[in-house]
C-alpha positions in Angstrom: -175.4 244.5 -70.0 -175.6 242.0 -72.9 -178.1 241.9 -75.7 -181.3 240.1 -74.8 -181.2 236.7 -76.4 -184.0 234.2 -76.8 -184.2 231.3 -74.5 -181.8 228.6 -75.7 -182.9 225.0 -76.4 -181.3 222.3 -74.3 -179.7 219.8 -76.6 -181.3 216.3 -76.6 -179.0 213.6 -75.3 -178.7 210.7 -77.8 -178.5 207.1 -76.8 -177.2 205.8 -80.1 -174.9 206.7 -82.9 -176.6 206.7 -86.3 -175.3 207.2 -89.8 -176.1 210.5 -91.5 -179.0 210.9 -93.8 -179.1 213.6 -96.5 -176.2 213.0 -98.9 -176.8 209.3 -98.8 -180.5 209.2 -99.0 -182.5 209.0 -102.2 -185.1 211.5 -103.3 -188.0 209.1 -103.1 -187.6 208.7 -99.3 -187.0 212.4 -98.4 -188.9 215.6 -98.3 -186.6 218.6 -97.6 -189.3 221.2 -98.2 -187.4 222.9 -101.0 -189.0 221.5 -104.1 -185.7 220.1 -105.2 -186.0 218.7 -108.7 -182.4 217.6 -109.2 -182.9 214.0 -108.0 -180.4 212.1 -105.8 -177.0 210.9 -106.3 -176.7 207.8 -104.1 -173.5 206.6 -102.5 -172.0 209.8 -101.0 -169.7 208.5 -98.2 -170.7 209.9 -94.9 -169.6 209.6 -91.3 -171.3 208.6 -88.1 -173.3 211.1 -86.1 -171.1 212.7 -83.5 -171.8 212.2 -79.8 -174.6 214.4 -78.4 -174.1 217.5 -76.4 -175.1 215.9 -73.2 -176.9 218.3 -70.8 -175.7 221.3 -72.8 -177.7 224.4 -72.0 -177.0 227.9 -73.2 -177.7 230.6 -70.7 -179.9 233.6 -71.5 -178.5 237.0 -70.5 -180.6 240.0 -69.9 -179.7 243.6 -70.0 -178.5 245.2 -66.8 -179.7 248.6 -65.6 -177.7 250.7 -68.2 -178.9 254.1 -69.1 -178.1 255.1 -72.7 -180.4 258.1 -72.8 -177.5 260.6 -73.0 -175.8 258.9 -75.9 -175.9 260.4 -79.4 -175.2 257.3 -81.5 -173.9 257.6 -85.1 -174.1 254.6 -87.4 -172.1 254.5 -90.7 -173.4 251.7 -92.9 -171.5 249.8 -95.5 -172.8 249.9 -99.1 -176.4 248.7 -99.2 -177.4 250.3 -96.0 -180.4 249.6 -93.9 -182.7 247.3 -95.9 -180.0 245.1 -97.4 -181.6 242.0 -95.8 -178.1 241.1 -94.5 -175.1 242.6 -92.8 -176.3 246.2 -92.5 -179.8 245.2 -91.4 -178.3 243.2 -88.5 -176.3 246.3 -87.4 -179.5 248.4 -87.6 -181.2 245.8 -85.4 -178.6 246.3 -82.8 -179.2 250.1 -82.7 -182.9 249.5 -82.7 -182.5 247.2 -79.7 -180.4 249.9 -77.9 -183.2 252.3 -78.5 -185.7 249.9 -77.0 -183.7 248.5 -74.1 -181.1 251.1 -73.1 -183.2 254.3 -73.6 -181.1 255.6 -76.5 -183.3 258.3 -78.1 -184.0 257.7 -81.7 -184.0 261.4 -82.5 -180.4 261.5 -81.2 -179.2 258.9 -83.6 -178.1 259.3 -87.2 -177.5 256.8 -90.0 -175.3 257.4 -93.1 -174.7 254.9 -95.9 -171.6 254.3 -98.1 -171.9 254.4 -101.9 -170.3 252.0 -104.4 -166.6 252.2 -105.0 -166.1 255.4 -102.9 -162.7 256.8 -101.9 -161.1 256.8 -98.4 -161.7 260.5 -98.4 -165.5 259.9 -98.7 -165.5 257.5 -95.8 -163.5 259.9 -93.7 -165.9 262.8 -94.6 -168.9 260.7 -93.5 -167.3 259.8 -90.2 -166.1 263.4 -89.6 -169.6 264.7 -90.2 -171.0 262.4 -87.5 -168.2 263.4 -85.1 -168.5 267.1 -85.8 -172.3 266.8 -85.1 -171.5 265.4 -81.7 -172.3 261.8 -82.2 -170.6 259.6 -79.6 -170.2 256.6 -80.0 -169.9 256.2 -83.8 -170.2 252.7 -85.1 -168.9 251.9 -88.6 -170.2 248.7 -90.4 -167.7 246.8 -92.4 -163.9 246.3 -92.8 -163.7 248.9 -95.5 -164.0 251.6 -92.8 -160.9 250.4 -90.9 -158.4 252.9 -92.1 -160.8 255.8 -92.3 -161.9 255.3 -88.7 -158.3 255.2 -87.4 -157.6 258.5 -89.2 -160.7 260.3 -88.0 -160.5 258.9 -84.4 -157.1 260.5 -84.0 -158.7 263.8 -84.8 -161.5 263.3 -82.3 -159.8 261.6 -79.2 -162.8 262.2 -77.0 -165.2 260.3 -79.2 -165.5 256.5 -79.1 -165.5 254.7 -82.4 -166.2 251.0 -83.3 -165.6 249.1 -86.6 -167.6 245.9 -87.2 -165.1 243.5 -88.8 -162.4 246.1 -88.7 -158.7 245.9 -88.1 -155.9 248.3 -88.6 -152.4 248.8 -87.2 -151.8 251.9 -85.1 -155.4 252.3 -83.9 -155.8 254.8 -81.0 -157.4 253.8 -77.7 -160.8 255.3 -78.7 -161.2 252.7 -81.4 -162.8 249.3 -80.8 -162.7 246.5 -83.4 -165.7 244.2 -83.2 -164.7 240.8 -84.7 -166.6 237.5 -85.3 -165.9 233.8 -85.7 -167.7 233.6 -89.0 -165.9 230.4 -89.8 -167.5 228.7 -86.7 -171.0 229.6 -87.7 -170.3 228.7 -91.3 -169.1 225.3 -90.2 -172.6 224.7 -88.7 -174.5 225.5 -91.9 -172.0 223.4 -93.8 -173.2 220.5 -91.6 -176.8 221.4 -92.6 -175.9 221.6 -96.3 -174.3 218.1 -96.2 -177.3 216.6 -94.4 -179.8 218.2 -96.8 -178.0 217.7 -100.1 -179.2 214.8 -102.3 -176.6 215.2 -105.0 -173.6 215.6 -102.6 -172.7 218.6 -104.8 -172.7 221.8 -102.8 -171.8 225.4 -103.7 -170.6 228.6 -102.0 -170.9 232.1 -103.4 -168.8 234.8 -101.9 -169.4 238.5 -102.6 -165.8 239.7 -102.8 -162.7 237.6 -102.6 -161.1 239.0 -99.5 -159.8 237.3 -96.3 -163.0 238.1 -94.3 -165.3 236.3 -96.8 -162.8 233.5 -97.1 -163.5 232.8 -93.5 -167.1 232.0 -94.4 -165.9 229.7 -97.2 -163.3 227.9 -95.0 -165.7 227.1 -92.2 -168.5 226.0 -94.6 -166.3 223.7 -96.6 -164.9 222.1 -93.3 -168.5 221.6 -92.0 -169.6 219.9 -95.2 -166.5 217.6 -95.2 -166.9 216.8 -91.5 -170.2 215.1 -92.4 -169.7 214.0 -96.0 -165.9 213.7 -96.8 -166.6 212.7 -100.4 -169.0 215.6 -101.1 -168.1 217.9 -104.0 -167.8 221.6 -103.0 -167.3 224.4 -105.5 -166.7 228.0 -104.3 -167.0 231.1 -106.5 -166.7 234.8 -105.9 -168.7 237.5 -107.6 -165.8 240.0 -107.7 -162.2 240.1 -106.7 -160.6 242.2 -104.0 -160.9 245.9 -104.7 -164.3 245.7 -106.4 -166.9 245.9 -103.6 -169.8 245.7 -106.0 -169.8 242.0 -105.3 -171.8 242.8 -102.2 -174.5 244.8 -104.1 -175.0 243.2 -107.5 -177.9 240.8 -107.3 -177.9 240.0 -111.0 -174.2 238.9 -110.9 -175.0 236.9 -107.7 -177.7 235.1 -109.7 -175.4 234.3 -112.6 -172.7 233.1 -110.2 -175.2 230.8 -108.4 -176.6 229.5 -111.6 -173.2 228.4 -112.7 -172.9 226.3 -109.5 -176.4 224.9 -110.0 -175.7 224.0 -113.6 -172.7 222.1 -112.3 -174.9 220.0 -110.1 -175.1 221.9 -106.8 -178.3 221.4 -105.0 -177.5 223.5 -101.9 -175.8 226.9 -102.1 -174.6 229.1 -99.2 -173.9 232.7 -99.9 -171.8 235.3 -98.0 -172.5 238.1 -100.5 -174.5 240.8 -98.8 -177.3 242.2 -101.0 -176.1 240.1 -103.9 -177.5 237.2 -102.0 -180.9 238.1 -103.3 -179.7 236.9 -106.7 -178.4 233.7 -105.2 -181.8 233.0 -103.8 -183.4 233.9 -107.2 -181.2 231.3 -108.9 -182.0 228.7 -106.3 -185.8 229.4 -106.6 -185.7 229.2 -110.4 -183.9 225.8 -110.3 -185.8 224.4 -107.3 -182.7 223.8 -105.2 -181.9 224.9 -101.6 -180.1 227.9 -100.3 -178.6 229.1 -97.0 -178.6 232.8 -96.1 -176.1 234.8 -94.1 -175.8 237.4 -91.3 -179.5 237.9 -90.5 -182.3 235.2 -90.4 -183.0 235.8 -94.1 -186.1 233.6 -94.1 -187.7 236.5 -92.2 -186.4 239.3 -94.4 -189.1 241.1 -96.4 -186.8 242.0 -99.2 -186.3 238.3 -100.1 -189.7 237.0 -99.0 -190.5 235.8 -102.5 -187.7 233.2 -102.2 -188.3 231.9 -98.7 -189.4 228.6 -100.0 -185.8 227.7 -100.8 -184.1 229.2 -97.7 -183.5 226.3 -95.3 -181.3 228.2 -92.8 -179.1 231.2 -92.4 -175.7 231.6 -90.7 -176.3 234.1 -88.0 -173.5 236.6 -87.6 -174.8 238.5 -84.6 -173.8 242.0 -85.7 -176.9 243.1 -83.8 -175.5 241.6 -80.6 -172.1 243.3 -81.1 -173.5 246.7 -81.9 -175.9 246.5 -79.0 -173.3 245.3 -76.6 -170.8 248.0 -77.7 -173.4 250.7 -77.2 -174.3 249.3 -73.8 -170.6 249.1 -72.8 -170.1 252.7 -73.8 -173.1 253.8 -71.8 -171.7 251.8 -68.8 -168.2 253.1 -69.4 -167.0 249.4 -69.4 -165.6 248.5 -72.8 -163.4 245.9 -71.1 -166.6 243.8 -70.7 -166.8 243.1 -74.4 -165.5 239.7 -75.6 -162.3 239.6 -77.7 -164.3 237.9 -80.5 -168.0 237.2 -80.9 -167.9 233.4 -81.4 -170.1 230.4 -80.6 -169.2 230.7 -76.9 -171.0 234.0 -76.6 -173.7 233.4 -79.2 -171.9 235.8 -81.6 -172.5 233.4 -84.5 -175.0 230.6 -85.0 -177.7 229.3 -87.3 -181.4 229.7 -87.9 -184.2 227.1 -87.9 -187.0 229.4 -89.0 -189.3 228.0 -91.7 -189.4 224.4 -90.4 -186.9 222.9 -92.8 -184.4 221.9 -90.1 -185.8 218.7 -88.7 -184.9 217.4 -85.2 -182.4 214.9 -86.6 -180.5 217.6 -88.4 -180.5 219.9 -85.4 -179.1 217.2 -83.2 -176.2 216.9 -85.6 -175.6 220.6 -85.6 -175.9 221.0 -81.9 -173.4 218.2 -81.3 -170.8 219.8 -83.6 -171.6 223.2 -82.0 -170.7 221.9 -78.5 -167.6 220.2 -79.8 -166.4 223.5 -81.2 -167.2 225.3 -78.0 -165.4 222.7 -76.0 -162.3 222.9 -78.2 -162.7 219.3 -79.5 -163.2 220.6 -83.1 -161.0 223.4 -84.4 -162.5 225.3 -87.3 -159.9 226.8 -89.8 -160.4 230.4 -90.8 -158.9 230.2 -94.2 -159.7 227.8 -97.1 -157.5 224.8 -97.6 -154.6 225.7 -99.9 -155.0 229.5 -99.5 
């Protein structure tokens, strides 16, 4: 009943422990494919490569015989909607997969999108519209819907609701919160950033300074420090809590990223929704590297002009969660859903599209990935000192 995943790669067993390249290498001996013009800062202290994930193989799950043809699915997007090249697009992909694999009829689905800085009443009105029109289940994308969903779900007890990233006290039984281990996936791209940086100066751009986005920051910083303890990491937010435009303001994203680049950062990871396009633009202009988020942003048409600098993306498999939720509703088996979509269930991960992640780097990342899955490495979900 799970989302069809691609065939996983078996990790290569290593016979030796080598010192990390990347932060310690000089620019004359490396080609990271990004056109980095910053030059290298030699001498960044690094650790030894972790032991390989011996014999580790991820399993590929296929969809069971679940019939979703009778479902009338409603999807309430966060600001940015379908086409944001990030969070919302990943949710849309989950619905598209349900249409393709479960028999959900496209004409029986409806998508509505939030506007900037809207009220709780506006969110409730959108959800109530979907419920009144008979949509069931209704999936809301983003933590901002949490309170609205709880309120509306109480009015429609026979309709099932889900909130991606949501949480609220007093939720009725017809509400499911779909949560992710964003910090685990961010740890992995932090490893990539440390291995690919030549200046050992690395940046993070968050859209809005809220606990959810701090999870991305925390995992990323820990991943960088696991590989290069002496690396410099600077994290900045586009807006503070309460101002959600930080997820939709590409020009501010570009300004924020430029500030990090001007400070010496040569790899920047963003968790900023549609504002990430501005982060990519700043990286492209400066000739430094960038890491995307949520979807495989190298393949997103809306940021195609910047794909030369995108070395990886932290994959937050909202598509998997949305698909699995719809499938579970169709099978009347919500208990089959995992409590959190983490590395163990491929709920988060990283992309290698574009060929900028070499075999050596991937061995490092897969080794840390397995250590996290095995519980040998614990990734914190809040930044140090917060």
